[in-house]
N, C-alpha and C positions, 0 to 999 in steps of 0.2 A: 640447562633450560631455565628460563625466567619463571617466576611464580605466577600462576594464573588465577590462585585464589585470592583475588583482591576483596572479595566478600563472599563468604560461603553461602550456599543455597538457603539454609535455615535462617540465617541472619537476614538475608535479601527478603525473603518471603515474609519474615516477621515485620520488616520495616514497611513492606508494601501493604501488608494486612492492616497495620495501624493507620497508614495514609488512607486506605480505601474506608475504614471504619469511621474516621472523622468526617470524610465527605458525605457518607450515607446519613449521618445524623443532620446534616444541614438541609433545611427546606429549600434552600436556594437551589438545589440540584435535582429537585423533584422531576420525575419522567414527564410530567405535563408540559415542562418547559422545553421539551425536545426541539420543537421548531426554532425557538429562540437561540438555542446553544450552538448548533453544529450546522456547518456548511454542508448540504447534501449534493453532492456532485455525481458524475458518471465518467468512468474511463472509456475511451473510444474503441477499444479492441473488439468488442462485440460486432462492430461494423467492418472489421479488417485491421490488419497490422501496419499497413504501409501509408505513406504520405497521400496516395491517391483517395483514401478512405476518410480523410479528415473532414471535408466538407459534408458529406452525406451524414457522418456522426454528429457533427455540430448542428445540422438542421433538425435531426430528431431530438437531440438533447434539449434544443432551445424549445421545441414543440411540446415536449414533455414537462417543461419547467424546472429542470434541474438547475441548481445554483451556480454550478461550475463544471469544468471537466478536467481530465487529465490525458496526457498523450505521452509518447516516447521522445526522449531528448534528441534522438536522430530525426524524428519527424519534424520538430520544431527548427532543427538546424536545416533541413531540406528546404522548408517553406520560406525560412528566412534568407537563404542564399540562392535558391533556384526557382522559386515560385512566387516571386513578387512580394514576399514579406509575411511573416508569421501573424504579426499584430494585426495587419490588414484583414486577414481572413477571420481572425477572431473576432474583431469589431464588427465584421460584415454579419455575423450570426448572432451576436450580443450575448454570449456566454463567456464569461472570463475564465482564463486558465488559472488553476490552483496549484497543480503539481505535475512533475513530469517523471516517468519511469526511466531509470538508468541503470544499465548493467555493466560491471566490470569484473575482470578476472581478480581472484583472490589467492590463487595457488602459485602462480609463477612470479617471482619477484623481479624477473628481468623486464617484465611488461609494466611493472607498476608505474614508471615515470611516464609512459605514454597515456596509461589509464587516468592518471591524475590530470594530465593536460586536457584530456577528453571531457572529465567531469567538470572541470573549471569552465571550459568553453560551453558546455550545456548550462551550467549554473547561471553563467552571465546572461545567456539567451533567454532562460526562464524568468529571471529577475527582471530583465529589460521588458519583458512581456507582462509583468505584474504577478508572477507566480510566486510561491512561498516555500514549496516543499519538494525535495529530490527525494523520490520513493526509490531507494537504492536497493539493488537486488545483485547478488553474486552471479557471476556467469556459470553456465551450465557445465556439468561434469558427467563423465561417465560413472553412474552410481554403482555399477557392478564392482564390487569389492572395494569401493571407496571408504576409507576410514578417517574421519576428520582429524582424529588424534595424531595421525602422521603429518598432518599440514597446519597444525594449530598455530604455530609461530607465525608462518606466512599469512595465514588467515586473519589472526588478530592485528598483526602489524599493518597489513594492507588496510583493513577496515578502519583502523584508527587514522591512517594517513588520508584515506578517501573522505571519511566524515569530517576531518579537520579542514580539508581543502574546501568542502562544500560549505561548512560553517563560516569559514574566512570570507566567503562571497556574501555573506548575510542571509544565507538560506538555511532551513532545517534539513539534516539527513536522517531519514527514517529507514531503519532496516526491514527489507521485505523478504521473510522466508519463503522458499518456492520449491515445489517439487522438481525433481531433476537437476538440483543444484547443490552446492556444498553445504547449503544450510536448509534442510528439509525435515528431518526428524525432531521429535521433542527434545531429545538429548542434545542435538546440535544447536537448537534454538536457546536452550538454557545455558549452554556452555558459552555461546558467543555473548548474550546479553549479561552474563555475569562476569565477563572478563574484558570486554571492550571499554573504551573510555566514554563513558555515557554523558560526559559533559559534550560531547561531539556527536556520537551516534545515538539517536533516538530510536524508537520502534514504530514501525508501520505494518501491523500484522494484517494479513489477507486470510480471513478466517476459514474460507473454503480451501485454500491452499493447505492450511494447517490440517483441516479435517481430512483431505485426500491424502496428506502424507502420514497419516496415522495418528496425529496428535490430538490433543483435547483443546479446541480453540477457546472454550469458556475458561478453563483452569488458566491458559497462558495469558489470556486477556486480564483475569484477574490478578495473577502473579506479578505481571509486569505493568500494571496500570499506570504508575508514574512516568514511565518512559514513552507512553503511547502519544504521538503526535498527529498521526494520520491512520486512517483505516481503509482497507479494501473490504467491503461488505459483499461477500459472495456466498452463494449456496452451493451445496454438492449432493447429487443423488447417485453417482456412480453409472456405469454402463457407456454404451457407444450412443450417445444421444445427440450429436451434433455440437456439443459444447465441452468436449473433453471430459465428460462425467458432471460437470458443474450444471446449474439449473438456475431459472430466474428466481428472485428472492421469495422464499415461502414455499417453494416447490420441493425442495431438497430436505436433507436431515440436519443441517447446521442449526443449532439452537440461536437463532438470529434474535428473537426477542429478548431472550436472557443476555445475550451479548450487549444489545443496545440498552438495556436496563443498567448493566454494569457500567458501560460508558457514561451514561446519563448521571449516575450517582458517584462515579469515580473520577471524572474529569471535569473540572471547573471550565477549562479552556484548552483547545487545541491549535497549534499553529496551522495545521492543515485542516482536513475535514473527514467526512465519511463518504467514501466513493462506492457507489454501485458498481459492480463489475461482473461481466460474463465473458468467458473465453469463447473464442470463435473457432470451430475445427474446419479447416479447409476440405476435408476428405468426406465429410458425412453431412447431408442435408438436415437441418435442425427442423423441428415441429413448429418453431415460430419464425417470423420475420424478425429482424433485428428490432424494429419499432415495437412489435407486439411483445417480445421478450422484456424489452425496456419498460413498457407500460405495465406489464404484471408486476415488475419489480418496484416501479413508483408506486402503484396502487397499494402494494403490500407496505411500503413505508407510510403511505397517507393513512392507512388504518391503524397505524401505531401513534398518529397524532402530529406527524410531519406535514408541513405545508410547502407547496411548490410554487413556482412563478407562473401559474396559469389561473 
């Protein structure tokens, strides 16, 4: 088995801590500069998951003044090939695309060639449309009895290949840990980020997913700050609430303000942005409309000093 200890955790955290301290000392990264520093966007899944939901999402996202949006790689492909063009619908609503969420298998090496081809195809479409970041997520797995240590070689090898393929297209590949996938727990997140080739694979944490998966999103954001190029800003309250346990920003228990201040102090610049996200549960009627939930979240961010295009 190859050596996965390219840099041990103590050394990594020490380096990260020094980098974070240096930025905190600089007045250029003051929290009051929030609106000038980060692109504040929204992912479209609150309105639904398929290509049919894109226009309704863009209409609300534009009305609320978000700076950009994110959708799935397959949605871009369907609009480009079957619905008259992706760029055309984006221009119609006036909200630029910043990122695409893309999932591929990391456990089966026989699937890797086809998955690389799919990522390259989606990356080219995103770049053509003006996007910058692939928010990459491993495909789902049956978590019952799953032990990442049994699959770690395939996991790391495939992630390195995927990330390099995306980077070669001129985009940023940002890892998105997600519940129900091979990268869910705190241990899995640390293992992967301490062993992948970070020249290619950057970090795109979803703080709500980390919370739901039992991790400490504040600690993970702090520990891996130098790798963060994109963020899904999501709250989590638990329960059957129509949002798979997630919640509009400020309604749940994720320490969002602390995370935002860490990002302000720790990142001079990100290739991507900070994307508000709220998952949509098809089985349970939520207590807010999509527009209402997005507005609550936008207003929460506005109270932190962020400005929107309204």
